[in-house]
DRENKEBA-22084 format. One record per residue (C-alpha): residue number from 1; residue in three letters; y, z, x. Coordinates in Angstrom, 2 decimals, padded with zeros to 5 digits. Example, Ala and Ser with C-alpha at 12.3 -4.5 7.8 and 13.67 -1.06 7.14 Angstrom:
! residues 2
   n res      c2      c3      c1
   1 ALA -004.50  007.80  012.30
   2 SER -001.06  007.14  013.67
//
This chain:
! residues 582
   n res      c2      c3      c1
   1 UNK -110.67  186.32  013.43
   2 UNK -108.53  186.94  016.79
   3 UNK -105.56  184.62  017.03
   4 UNK -105.53  182.42  019.75
   5 UNK -103.81  184.02  022.77
   6 UNK -101.34  180.78  023.14
   7 UNK -100.07  181.30  020.09
   8 UNK -098.51  184.52  020.60
   9 UNK -096.49  182.91  023.34
  10 UNK -092.60  181.96  023.00
  11 UNK -092.08  179.20  025.70
  12 UNK -088.61  178.92  024.78
  13 UNK -088.31  182.62  026.13
  14 UNK -090.71  182.12  028.93
  15 UNK -088.32  179.01  030.27
  16 UNK -084.81  180.54  029.38
  17 UNK -086.10  183.67  031.61
  18 UNK -088.42  182.08  034.26
  19 UNK -088.16  183.28  037.72
  20 UNK -086.70  179.87  039.64
  21 UNK -083.98  177.94  038.47
  22 UNK -085.31  175.21  035.85
  23 UNK -083.88  171.80  035.09
  24 UNK -085.25  169.43  032.49
  25 UNK -084.30  165.55  033.09
  26 UNK -084.56  162.59  031.11
  27 UNK -085.62  159.34  032.32
  28 UNK -082.39  158.58  033.92
  29 UNK -082.29  161.80  035.91
  30 UNK -079.61  162.96  033.18
  31 UNK -079.69  167.14  033.11
  32 UNK -080.63  167.58  029.44
  33 UNK -081.61  171.41  029.50
  34 UNK -081.24  174.60  032.12
  35 UNK -082.85  177.72  032.51
  36 UNK -080.87  181.31  032.76
  37 UNK -081.91  181.90  036.00
  38 UNK -080.30  178.81  037.36
  39 UNK -076.86  179.92  035.37
  40 UNK -076.77  182.92  037.36
  41 UNK -078.02  181.43  040.48
  42 UNK -075.39  179.16  040.73
  43 UNK -072.02  180.18  038.51
  44 UNK -072.26  177.40  036.24
  45 UNK -072.28  177.86  032.19
  46 UNK -074.68  175.50  030.74
  47 UNK -072.10  172.95  029.16
  48 UNK -071.21  172.27  033.03
  49 UNK -074.72  170.70  033.38
  50 UNK -075.97  169.49  030.29
  51 UNK -075.26  165.48  030.41
  52 UNK -074.48  165.27  034.28
  53 UNK -076.70  163.70  036.91
  54 UNK -079.48  165.87  038.34
  55 UNK -078.00  164.91  042.07
  56 UNK -074.62  166.86  041.02
  57 UNK -076.56  170.06  042.08
  58 UNK -077.08  168.39  045.59
  59 UNK -074.49  167.47  048.46
  60 UNK -074.43  163.90  049.79
  61 UNK -076.49  164.31  052.72
  62 UNK -079.18  165.99  050.38
  63 UNK -078.85  163.18  048.21
  64 UNK -079.99  160.79  050.41
  65 UNK -083.04  162.89  051.20
  66 UNK -083.51  163.10  046.94
  67 UNK -083.42  159.72  046.59
  68 UNK -085.67  158.21  049.99
  69 UNK -088.42  160.87  049.86
  70 UNK -088.41  163.17  046.52
  71 UNK -087.75  160.50  044.03
  72 UNK -090.36  158.51  045.74
  73 UNK -093.10  160.46  045.46
  74 UNK -092.16  161.62  042.02
  75 UNK -092.41  157.77  040.82
  76 UNK -095.74  157.25  042.80
  77 UNK -097.44  160.56  042.32
  78 UNK -095.62  162.45  039.64
  79 UNK -094.89  165.78  041.67
  80 UNK -093.25  166.88  044.83
  81 UNK -093.99  170.44  046.43
  82 UNK -092.24  172.67  048.58
  83 UNK -089.22  170.45  050.05
  84 UNK -086.19  172.11  051.62
  85 UNK -082.65  171.35  049.78
  86 UNK -079.59  172.85  049.50
  87 UNK -078.34  173.89  046.08
  88 UNK -074.28  173.32  045.21
  89 UNK -073.24  176.31  042.99
  90 UNK -070.01  175.93  041.03
  91 UNK -067.95  177.25  043.64
  92 UNK -069.56  174.33  045.98
  93 UNK -070.99  177.24  048.28
  94 UNK -074.35  175.99  049.65
  95 UNK -077.53  177.80  048.68
  96 UNK -080.63  177.51  050.84
  97 UNK -083.59  176.33  048.34
  98 UNK -086.86  174.85  047.93
  99 UNK -087.48  172.48  045.28
 100 UNK -090.63  171.89  043.41
 101 UNK -090.73  169.05  040.49
 102 UNK -093.25  167.10  038.22
 103 UNK -093.24  164.51  035.56
 104 UNK -093.63  166.09  032.25
 105 UNK -093.83  164.30  028.80
 106 UNK -093.86  160.53  029.86
 107 UNK -090.12  159.81  031.31
 108 UNK -089.40  163.72  031.66
 109 UNK -089.10  165.32  034.91
 110 UNK -089.21  169.43  035.10
 111 UNK -087.27  170.69  038.25
 112 UNK -087.44  174.10  040.32
 113 UNK -085.51  175.50  042.75
 114 UNK -086.38  178.61  044.57
 115 UNK -084.38  180.37  046.90
 116 UNK -085.61  179.99  050.54
 117 UNK -085.87  183.10  052.49
 118 UNK -086.68  183.91  056.48
 119 UNK -090.54  185.20  056.30
 120 UNK -091.44  187.78  058.56
 121 UNK -092.62  187.81  061.71
 122 UNK -096.55  188.23  060.91
 123 UNK -096.04  185.57  057.96
 124 UNK -095.15  183.14  061.05
 125 UNK -097.52  183.69  063.51
 126 UNK -100.15  183.15  060.40
 127 UNK -098.72  180.37  058.96
 128 UNK -098.74  178.62  062.23
 129 UNK -102.11  179.36  063.22
 130 UNK -103.08  177.80  059.78
 131 UNK -100.82  174.90  060.11
 132 UNK -101.88  174.45  064.12
 133 UNK -105.51  173.73  063.06
 134 UNK -104.48  171.69  059.98
 135 UNK -101.60  169.70  061.88
 136 UNK -103.80  167.02  063.32
 137 UNK -105.59  166.00  060.40
 138 UNK -102.75  166.28  058.13
 139 UNK -100.38  164.07  060.37
 140 UNK -103.19  161.45  060.11
 141 UNK -103.39  161.24  056.71
 142 UNK -099.84  161.41  056.37
 143 UNK -099.62  158.59  058.90
 144 UNK -101.98  156.34  056.89
 145 UNK -100.49  157.39  053.65
 146 UNK -096.80  156.11  054.57
 147 UNK -098.18  152.79  056.72
 148 UNK -099.75  151.93  053.50
 149 UNK -096.71  152.97  051.36
 150 UNK -094.45  150.94  053.71
 151 UNK -096.78  147.76  053.82
 152 UNK -096.81  147.37  049.95
 153 UNK -093.56  149.21  048.59
 154 UNK -089.69  149.54  048.93
 155 UNK -088.45  152.59  050.56
 156 UNK -085.43  152.91  048.81
 157 UNK -086.38  151.95  044.88
 158 UNK -089.95  152.74  044.95
 159 UNK -090.77  149.35  043.83
 160 UNK -093.44  147.03  045.19
 161 UNK -091.85  144.85  048.15
 162 UNK -092.64  141.01  048.21
 163 UNK -096.36  141.62  049.76
 164 UNK -097.18  144.48  047.48
 165 UNK -095.67  141.89  044.45
 166 UNK -098.26  138.71  045.96
 167 UNK -101.02  140.99  046.10
 168 UNK -100.94  142.19  042.75
 169 UNK -099.96  138.98  041.27
 170 UNK -103.11  137.62  042.46
 171 UNK -105.29  140.40  040.62
 172 UNK -103.00  139.70  037.37
 173 UNK -103.32  136.49  037.33
 174 UNK -107.19  136.12  038.01
 175 UNK -107.44  138.50  035.09
 176 UNK -105.74  135.97  032.40
 177 UNK -107.23  134.11  029.84
 178 UNK -106.76  129.96  029.76
 179 UNK -103.70  128.44  028.39
 180 UNK -101.48  131.68  029.32
 181 UNK -097.99  130.99  030.11
 182 UNK -097.00  132.85  033.72
 183 UNK -093.91  133.28  034.42
 184 UNK -091.63  134.78  037.21
 185 UNK -088.06  135.72  037.24
 186 UNK -085.85  136.09  040.39
 187 UNK -082.76  138.56  039.46
 188 UNK -079.89  138.13  042.42
 189 UNK -077.05  140.39  041.87
 190 UNK -073.59  138.89  041.74
 191 UNK -071.14  139.57  044.67
 192 UNK -073.19  142.36  045.93
 193 UNK -071.29  142.37  049.11
 194 UNK -068.23  143.84  047.18
 195 UNK -069.82  146.33  045.52
 196 UNK -071.17  147.63  048.66
 197 UNK -067.51  146.91  049.98
 198 UNK -065.83  148.80  047.53
 199 UNK -068.58  151.43  047.23
 200 UNK -069.88  151.99  050.54
 201 UNK -073.28  151.94  051.49
 202 UNK -074.59  155.02  049.48
 203 UNK -072.88  153.79  046.57
 204 UNK -074.65  150.51  046.94
 205 UNK -077.93  151.68  046.97
 206 UNK -077.52  154.11  044.07
 207 UNK -076.30  150.58  042.29
 208 UNK -079.89  149.24  043.86
 209 UNK -082.08  151.69  042.50
 210 UNK -080.17  151.73  039.27
 211 UNK -080.80  148.57  038.74
 212 UNK -084.72  148.90  040.12
 213 UNK -085.04  151.60  037.20
 214 UNK -083.65  149.33  034.97
 215 UNK -085.85  146.62  035.61
 216 UNK -089.07  148.79  035.81
 217 UNK -088.32  149.94  032.41
 218 UNK -088.27  146.66  031.23
 219 UNK -091.62  146.26  032.67
 220 UNK -093.58  148.58  030.50
 221 UNK -095.42  145.50  028.87
 222 UNK -097.87  144.70  031.74
 223 UNK -094.94  142.73  033.71
 224 UNK -094.90  143.30  037.54
 225 UNK -091.44  144.39  039.06
 226 UNK -090.53  144.32  043.27
 227 UNK -087.23  144.44  045.06
 228 UNK -087.77  141.20  047.92
 229 UNK -084.51  141.07  049.41
 230 UNK -081.34  143.29  050.12
 231 UNK -079.75  142.02  046.34
 232 UNK -083.02  140.30  044.71
 233 UNK -085.60  141.25  042.51
 234 UNK -088.55  139.80  040.91
 235 UNK -090.50  140.30  037.67
 236 UNK -093.39  138.40  036.87
 237 UNK -096.15  138.85  034.01
 238 UNK -097.36  136.85  030.98
 239 UNK -094.73  135.88  028.84
 240 UNK -096.38  136.20  025.51
 241 UNK -093.74  133.08  024.59
 242 UNK -090.70  134.99  024.45
 243 UNK -089.43  133.87  028.43
 244 UNK -086.22  132.61  027.33
 245 UNK -085.30  136.26  025.29
 246 UNK -086.67  138.12  028.11
 247 UNK -084.60  136.44  030.68
 248 UNK -081.26  137.49  028.09
 249 UNK -082.89  141.04  027.82
 250 UNK -082.87  141.11  031.93
 251 UNK -079.55  140.11  032.45
 252 UNK -077.90  142.47  029.89
 253 UNK -079.92  145.55  030.79
 254 UNK -078.46  145.12  034.47
 255 UNK -075.04  144.51  033.02
 256 UNK -074.86  147.50  031.16
 257 UNK -072.11  149.89  032.83
 258 UNK -073.53  152.59  034.94
 259 UNK -072.40  155.70  036.60
 260 UNK -071.86  155.98  040.44
 261 UNK -070.23  158.75  041.54
 262 UNK -069.15  159.66  038.09
 263 UNK -067.31  156.11  038.20
 264 UNK -068.24  153.72  035.69
 265 UNK -069.09  150.52  037.22
 266 UNK -070.25  146.84  035.99
 267 UNK -072.73  144.73  037.82
 268 UNK -074.02  141.07  036.63
 269 UNK -076.48  139.40  038.13
 270 UNK -078.11  135.72  038.16
 271 UNK -081.56  134.89  037.16
 272 UNK -083.95  132.03  037.79
 273 UNK -086.73  131.42  035.86
 274 UNK -090.14  129.41  036.80
 275 UNK -092.87  129.11  034.17
 276 UNK -096.40  127.72  034.85
 277 UNK -099.13  127.28  032.08
 278 UNK -102.46  128.40  033.17
 279 UNK -104.67  125.41  031.98
 280 UNK -108.21  127.35  032.94
 281 UNK -109.85  129.78  035.30
 282 UNK -111.24  127.62  037.29
 283 UNK -107.83  125.91  038.56
 284 UNK -105.96  129.14  039.43
 285 UNK -105.17  129.28  042.85
 286 UNK -103.02  132.92  042.54
 287 UNK -101.85  133.45  046.18
 288 UNK -100.26  130.02  046.08
 289 UNK -099.19  129.61  042.45
 290 UNK -097.27  132.99  043.11
 291 UNK -095.54  131.63  046.32
 292 UNK -094.91  128.65  044.46
 293 UNK -093.37  130.36  041.40
 294 UNK -091.31  132.56  043.60
 295 UNK -089.86  129.70  045.50
 296 UNK -089.19  127.97  042.32
 297 UNK -087.56  130.70  040.65
 298 UNK -085.49  131.16  043.75
 299 UNK -084.16  127.74  043.61
 300 UNK -082.97  128.55  039.76
 301 UNK -081.35  131.62  040.72
 302 UNK -079.23  129.90  043.50
 303 UNK -078.56  127.19  040.67
 304 UNK -077.66  129.91  038.20
 305 UNK -074.91  131.49  040.98
 306 UNK -073.61  128.24  041.38
 307 UNK -073.22  127.64  037.63
 308 UNK -070.73  130.85  037.41
 309 UNK -073.04  133.42  037.55
 310 UNK -073.91  136.14  035.02
 311 UNK -076.18  133.77  033.35
 312 UNK -079.95  132.26  034.00
 313 UNK -081.46  128.49  034.87
 314 UNK -085.12  127.66  034.45
 315 UNK -086.77  125.89  037.03
 316 UNK -086.02  122.13  036.48
 317 UNK -086.22  120.53  039.91
 318 UNK -085.79  117.10  040.58
 319 UNK -089.11  117.15  042.45
 320 UNK -092.31  118.36  041.74
 321 UNK -093.99  120.23  044.80
 322 UNK -097.22  119.17  044.01
 323 UNK -096.47  115.32  043.70
 324 UNK -092.87  114.58  045.19
 325 UNK -092.15  115.91  048.84
 326 UNK -088.25  115.87  050.49
 327 UNK -089.34  112.33  052.39
 328 UNK -089.48  110.84  048.85
 329 UNK -086.68  112.05  047.61
 330 UNK -084.64  111.58  050.70
 331 UNK -085.64  107.67  049.93
 332 UNK -084.48  108.37  046.19
 333 UNK -081.19  109.37  047.67
 334 UNK -080.94  106.37  050.05
 335 UNK -082.01  104.12  046.95
 336 UNK -079.47  105.74  044.60
 337 UNK -076.47  104.87  047.36
 338 UNK -077.71  101.36  047.35
 339 UNK -078.17  100.91  043.44
 340 UNK -074.78  102.77  042.19
 341 UNK -076.68  105.45  040.63
 342 UNK -074.28  108.29  041.42
 343 UNK -071.37  108.82  039.43
 344 UNK -068.85  111.55  038.69
 345 UNK -067.63  113.50  035.56
 346 UNK -064.15  114.97  035.15
 347 UNK -063.12  118.34  034.71
 348 UNK -059.88  118.67  032.72
 349 UNK -057.10  121.12  034.88
 350 UNK -054.49  122.56  032.51
 351 UNK -050.81  123.82  033.80
 352 UNK -050.26  127.14  032.25
 353 UNK -046.81  127.29  032.17
 354 UNK -046.07  123.72  030.41
 355 UNK -049.49  123.75  028.53
 356 UNK -050.00  119.80  029.48
 357 UNK -052.56  117.94  031.53
 358 UNK -052.57  118.94  035.23
 359 UNK -055.50  116.57  036.49
 360 UNK -058.87  116.43  036.91
 361 UNK -061.96  117.82  038.87
 362 UNK -064.20  115.00  040.12
 363 UNK -067.98  116.60  039.55
 364 UNK -070.79  114.48  041.40
 365 UNK -073.78  113.53  039.07
 366 UNK -076.97  111.51  040.01
 367 UNK -078.07  109.27  037.10
 368 UNK -081.81  108.57  037.84
 369 UNK -083.57  106.26  036.37
 370 UNK -086.83  108.29  035.49
 371 UNK -085.77  111.91  035.61
 372 UNK -082.13  111.75  033.85
 373 UNK -078.69  113.35  034.53
 374 UNK -079.05  115.54  037.74
 375 UNK -076.57  118.07  038.66
 376 UNK -076.25  118.59  042.57
 377 UNK -078.36  121.66  042.52
 378 UNK -080.97  118.95  042.61
 379 UNK -079.95  117.04  045.66
 380 UNK -076.86  118.92  047.57
 381 UNK -078.94  120.73  049.57
 382 UNK -081.02  118.14  050.65
 383 UNK -078.52  115.79  051.63
 384 UNK -076.66  118.42  053.80
 385 UNK -079.45  118.84  055.62
 386 UNK -080.45  115.29  056.04
 387 UNK -077.15  113.89  057.08
 388 UNK -076.91  112.33  054.34
 389 UNK -074.19  114.45  052.53
 390 UNK -071.48  112.05  054.64
 391 UNK -072.45  108.98  053.00
 392 UNK -072.68  110.60  049.53
 393 UNK -069.32  112.45  050.27
 394 UNK -067.71  109.18  051.38
 395 UNK -069.05  107.37  047.84
 396 UNK -067.64  110.72  046.01
 397 UNK -063.84  110.34  047.94
 398 UNK -064.07  106.36  047.22
 399 UNK -064.77  106.68  043.41
 400 UNK -062.27  109.44  042.58
 401 UNK -059.55  108.33  044.56
 402 UNK -059.86  104.96  042.69
 403 UNK -060.07  106.64  039.31
 404 UNK -056.72  108.92  040.49
 405 UNK -055.00  105.70  041.17
 406 UNK -055.74  103.85  038.13
 407 UNK -054.73  107.04  035.83
 408 UNK -051.52  107.12  037.53
 409 UNK -051.26  103.32  037.25
 410 UNK -048.93  102.95  033.92
 411 UNK -045.60  102.62  034.21
 412 UNK -044.90  105.66  032.10
 413 UNK -047.97  107.64  033.09
 414 UNK -047.21  111.58  034.14
 415 UNK -048.63  112.62  037.51
 416 UNK -052.43  113.57  037.21
 417 UNK -053.88  114.75  040.13
 418 UNK -057.66  114.40  040.96
 419 UNK -059.60  117.12  042.88
 420 UNK -062.63  116.20  045.36
 421 UNK -065.46  118.85  046.35
 422 UNK -065.79  118.15  050.26
 423 UNK -068.82  120.28  051.78
 424 UNK -068.86  122.01  055.22
 425 UNK -070.48  119.16  057.01
 426 UNK -068.31  116.75  055.86
 427 UNK -065.41  118.90  057.06
 428 UNK -066.82  119.17  060.37
 429 UNK -067.23  115.16  060.41
 430 UNK -064.39  113.96  062.41
 431 UNK -064.10  110.72  060.39
 432 UNK -062.89  112.43  057.08
 433 UNK -059.16  112.74  057.24
 434 UNK -059.16  108.81  058.64
 435 UNK -061.49  107.84  055.46
 436 UNK -059.22  109.58  053.13
 437 UNK -056.10  108.36  054.79
 438 UNK -057.43  104.77  054.24
 439 UNK -058.32  105.36  050.95
 440 UNK -055.06  106.56  049.41
 441 UNK -052.80  103.92  051.26
 442 UNK -055.35  101.10  050.21
 443 UNK -054.96  102.31  046.48
 444 UNK -051.27  103.10  047.06
 445 UNK -051.67  106.27  045.97
 446 UNK -049.23  109.54  046.24
 447 UNK -051.37  111.71  048.83
 448 UNK -050.17  114.58  047.11
 449 UNK -052.21  114.01  044.08
 450 UNK -055.55  114.08  045.63
 451 UNK -057.04  117.73  046.15
 452 UNK -059.55  118.25  048.68
 453 UNK -062.03  121.32  047.64
 454 UNK -063.41  123.46  050.34
 455 UNK -065.55  126.44  050.12
 456 UNK -065.19  129.23  052.42
 457 UNK -067.99  128.50  054.04
 458 UNK -066.70  125.47  055.37
 459 UNK -063.73  126.88  057.00
 460 UNK -066.07  129.56  059.08
 461 UNK -068.99  127.25  059.91
 462 UNK -066.94  125.03  062.44
 463 UNK -063.29  126.58  061.99
 464 UNK -061.96  124.47  065.10
 465 UNK -063.65  121.11  063.94
 466 UNK -062.52  122.40  060.01
 467 UNK -058.78  123.48  061.47
 468 UNK -058.33  119.81  063.01
 469 UNK -059.49  117.92  059.96
 470 UNK -057.33  119.99  057.37
 471 UNK -054.35  119.80  059.63
 472 UNK -054.62  115.77  059.57
 473 UNK -055.07  116.01  056.10
 474 UNK -051.95  117.87  055.54
 475 UNK -049.80  115.89  057.63
 476 UNK -050.97  113.03  055.84
 477 UNK -049.48  114.59  052.39
 478 UNK -053.09  115.66  051.03
 479 UNK -053.44  118.75  049.56
 480 UNK -056.33  121.41  049.89
 481 UNK -057.81  123.70  048.00
 482 UNK -060.29  126.84  048.89
 483 UNK -062.91  126.43  046.06
 484 UNK -064.60  129.69  044.94
 485 UNK -062.61  132.06  046.53
 486 UNK -064.15  135.59  046.94
 487 UNK -067.77  134.59  046.82
 488 UNK -067.92  133.81  050.56
 489 UNK -066.77  135.38  053.99
 490 UNK -063.60  134.05  054.61
 491 UNK -061.17  136.13  052.95
 492 UNK -057.15  136.29  052.63
 493 UNK -057.31  136.62  056.78
 494 UNK -057.92  132.78  056.76
 495 UNK -055.47  131.85  054.38
 496 UNK -052.41  132.22  057.12
 497 UNK -054.85  130.47  059.60
 498 UNK -055.43  127.30  057.66
 499 UNK -052.71  124.70  056.03
 500 UNK -054.06  125.33  052.65
 501 UNK -052.34  124.51  049.31
 502 UNK -054.26  125.77  046.59
 503 UNK -056.84  129.06  046.29
 504 UNK -059.21  128.63  043.44
 505 UNK -060.82  131.86  041.77
 506 UNK -064.03  131.76  040.97
 507 UNK -065.35  131.51  037.47
 508 UNK -067.56  135.15  037.72
 509 UNK -064.21  136.93  038.34
 510 UNK -062.51  134.95  035.52
 511 UNK -065.42  136.30  033.29
 512 UNK -064.81  139.80  034.25
 513 UNK -061.24  139.64  033.28
 514 UNK -060.45  142.70  030.57
 515 UNK -064.28  143.48  031.10
 516 UNK -064.58  144.90  034.77
 517 UNK -061.84  146.68  036.50
 518 UNK -062.79  145.28  039.80
 519 UNK -063.24  141.86  038.70
 520 UNK -059.49  142.23  036.98
 521 UNK -058.50  143.64  039.99
 522 UNK -059.80  140.99  042.26
 523 UNK -058.54  138.11  040.18
 524 UNK -054.81  140.09  040.34
 525 UNK -054.89  140.67  043.90
 526 UNK -056.19  136.87  044.55
 527 UNK -052.68  135.60  042.43
 528 UNK -050.39  137.93  044.25
 529 UNK -051.27  137.45  047.79
 530 UNK -051.39  133.47  047.04
 531 UNK -048.17  133.36  045.69
 532 UNK -046.94  135.42  048.74
 533 UNK -047.80  132.54  050.93
 534 UNK -046.78  129.85  048.54
 535 UNK -049.91  128.75  047.43
 536 UNK -050.71  127.76  043.87
 537 UNK -053.69  129.37  042.02
 538 UNK -056.51  127.61  039.81
 539 UNK -058.90  129.80  037.82
 540 UNK -062.09  128.06  037.18
 541 UNK -064.76  129.16  034.74
 542 UNK -061.83  130.03  031.33
 543 UNK -064.43  129.99  028.16
 544 UNK -061.78  132.35  025.84
 545 UNK -058.29  132.41  024.99
 546 UNK -058.21  135.95  025.81
 547 UNK -058.83  135.36  029.44
 548 UNK -056.02  132.48  029.35
 549 UNK -054.01  134.91  027.68
 550 UNK -054.56  137.33  031.04
 551 UNK -054.53  134.56  033.39
 552 UNK -050.86  133.29  032.17
 553 UNK -049.90  137.22  032.33
 554 UNK -050.53  137.52  035.97
 555 UNK -049.29  134.19  036.85
 556 UNK -052.18  132.05  037.27
 557 UNK -050.79  128.36  037.59
 558 UNK -054.04  126.06  036.53
 559 UNK -056.82  126.60  034.49
 560 UNK -060.06  124.73  033.65
 561 UNK -063.27  125.61  031.78
 562 UNK -065.02  125.13  028.44
 563 UNK -062.09  126.81  026.25
 564 UNK -060.69  123.19  026.67
 565 UNK -063.05  120.58  027.51
 566 UNK -066.62  120.08  029.11
 567 UNK -066.50  117.18  032.07
 568 UNK -065.79  113.86  030.88
 569 UNK -067.22  110.71  031.28
 570 UNK -064.52  108.22  033.39
 571 UNK -064.27  106.16  030.00
 572 UNK -062.74  108.88  027.87
 573 UNK -060.03  110.09  030.26
 574 UNK -057.30  108.01  029.11
 575 UNK -057.70  108.98  025.50
 576 UNK -057.86  112.57  026.39
 577 UNK -054.58  112.34  028.38
 578 UNK -053.03  111.10  024.80
 579 UNK -054.24  114.40  023.02
 580 UNK -052.04  117.51  022.90
 581 UNK -053.52  120.81  025.08
 582 UNK -052.47  123.53  022.45
//
């Protein structure tokens, strides 16, 4: 019996001596092997290339072409044919090449570079004649394909876009059995504006593609993935009773270090989840369900961002879209004001140098008679849009200032401050300074014990009115703090234009101390610049002793966070003040 001819072929020798330059990469497009022809052509040795990213072989302009065209074709069709690229050798000299590529054995990819040469005139005439005959039909087919892809896919990441995702959600939901749990996860990258500013647009795009690749790898079990905004992604599908663990898995996958132009970068994300139980197939309205799920998960994602980022929240809105609309919610907020349903909780603040209590931040809560305790994410946005924020804010100012006066009323009491959050719309209210001034005077309180916390957005929304109010408050002796510094659009330039006494570093940067080089640099810069212009610095979201020690080393003045205490009811403040902090 004659042996099979294939048994006599040495595929290793065939690969090593192949006529073109061959490169094999893994699922991350990291080079795992190259053939001899490529090494001879480029001047590299094998050890130079193994373990490095494939795009190392391409100049910057060709990297953009590769990501925007070739990588997308590989994802959608599994192959690339005859695309012109420039291949960089070890001497950094450019070598004209044609690229062919194919996905093989699962996630691996085989690339082949072939030297590009000038064709003879007879070849050119023949090719032009053939292509002229085919051009009209080819252009029509390509235009139709590109139009279909553009309508359904994101060009940068090759994921579904919003339209493509919604179409496939309908198909997926119709096929699910009754009593299934269908989950939607909306993922928003944290501080992506800073990432873009630090790495440049090309680096930011590389981060987005890497995040997309990680999400698509997690979606192997029937989940759909999409990019629906500049830095927002969606994962949807049947949960299989593992929704919470899957949310954690998504966040852990994104936060793993990634290489961007040979620089290690750590990016975190905030995630919102929405889960619906499909009672019976007759009652499913997939298109409506998909829109509702995405809207609810987006709301939860923004709540996660407001809670300090790098975490996830399950949608638990104060109202159910199917039963309570905004008009009813506005009525309930008015009733809450009339019936004293709002309350303040107080987050302790520690003076780092002395280890003593500095004061409290007043945090607004709604004690709803039917739905229980509701945080500001459940109602503040609507009060802002409706104008009720001025009434709610006035109540919060009155309650906080009265509480501050009570804490400082004892004869031997050490001075204790209270910080009050003020929204952008309140800051533009011309009555704000008069209101706060009158409350301070009526309670016979030192105005320096009251700090109004404003966001960067509040500064730039109506800068003229904001500047007037801040100057009036500052002239009265009330202190002003910029809250969540670094997450808005104001920046250091605004520090010299407004009468501000305090800068408050957002907790997401504090969480990155000692973990992220970028976050550590941001915290250090905030402290140095604030001290240079005579401002004190507060760090929020401090949860570990290591974070506290590092902040103390950097010269931070005040900290707050769960390391020392969760927010307290007003009845617990006096006893808390008598306890040792360290």
